[in-house]
C-alpha positions, 0 to 999 in steps of 0.5 A: 757386222761387216768382215773386215776385207781389206784391213790390211794392204793386198799386194800383187805383182802390180798392184796394191789394194787399201782401205777407203782413206777419204784423205789419204786418197781424194785428191789423186782419185779425183785427178785420175777421173777427172781426166777419164771420159765417159767415166760415169756412162754405166754408174748409179752416181753423177759425174764428177764436179769439184774436188771438195765434192768428191771429199764429200762422197769418198766421206760418205763411202767411208761411212759407209755400214754396208760396204767395204771400199776401196782403192788401187794404186800401182806397186811402183807409183804407190800414192796415185791411185787409180780407181775405187771399187767396192765389197757389199751385199755382206751376207756372213751366216750364208759365206755370200756377197757382191764384188764391184771391180767399181771406177777404173781411171784411163791409167788403168783400163785395158791394161795387164794390170787390170786384171789383177785386181779380181785375183787378189780380191777372189783370193781373200774372199774366197781362200781366207774368208771362206766365201761360196759364192760371189756376186757380180751386177751390173746395167745390161748397156754395159757391155764392157762389164759383161766382157770382163766379167764373163772373161774373169769367168762369172757366170750368167745367170738371169735379168734383174729387171726394174732392178735400180730406180734411177732418176727416176726410171726403173733400170734392168741389170744382169747378175753373173756369180762365182762360185768357191768350186769354180775358183781354183780353174779361174785363181790358176788360168789369171795367175798364169796369165798374169804372169810376166812370161807371158807377155813379149817385149811389146807388152802382147800376151803369148797365151790367150786368157781362156777358163775352162770351169767345171759344169753348173748343176742343171736344172729342168 
């Protein structure tokens, strides 16, 4: 049985996260996604076609018993849904799971608010659920996600050769992880960086985002 990671809304300074509700969310998500170029270039999902087809996709995700899907919206625009992410590969016995920031529209990409998704979800995973390991995977060709994971404190663990079969071709991937022992240092820096006082009137950051995590045990 999957833990209800987001039974209620998670509220941050900039964003609100809530479980996917197809009838409530699909129109706004579609409108934002369809206006975002190259959104599906590195996703294991076909590009968007019609609104009704996207509704069927959302219904399938909502019924998925292996993953928990969530959407985000800005606090000041709660009915404008900007992203669709998920938590999966949930292992309650060993207290680990896989995190995916998911599909983010142009309105959210490269914004301060975008980083708050990780803060809200990881806080819940480590502090409320008590999990000890969060994994993240990305295509070897998706340099944008690779940089984003390293930026928010994930550690590169290796290459997953022939990890996924997509359109008749096996694709390699990268594996990253973040541990519960590393989370306090990551959270401190991320919280400080997201503080409005860290930005000037033009929105430029005063202090750069730089995380120093405790070293992991080395094996030879």
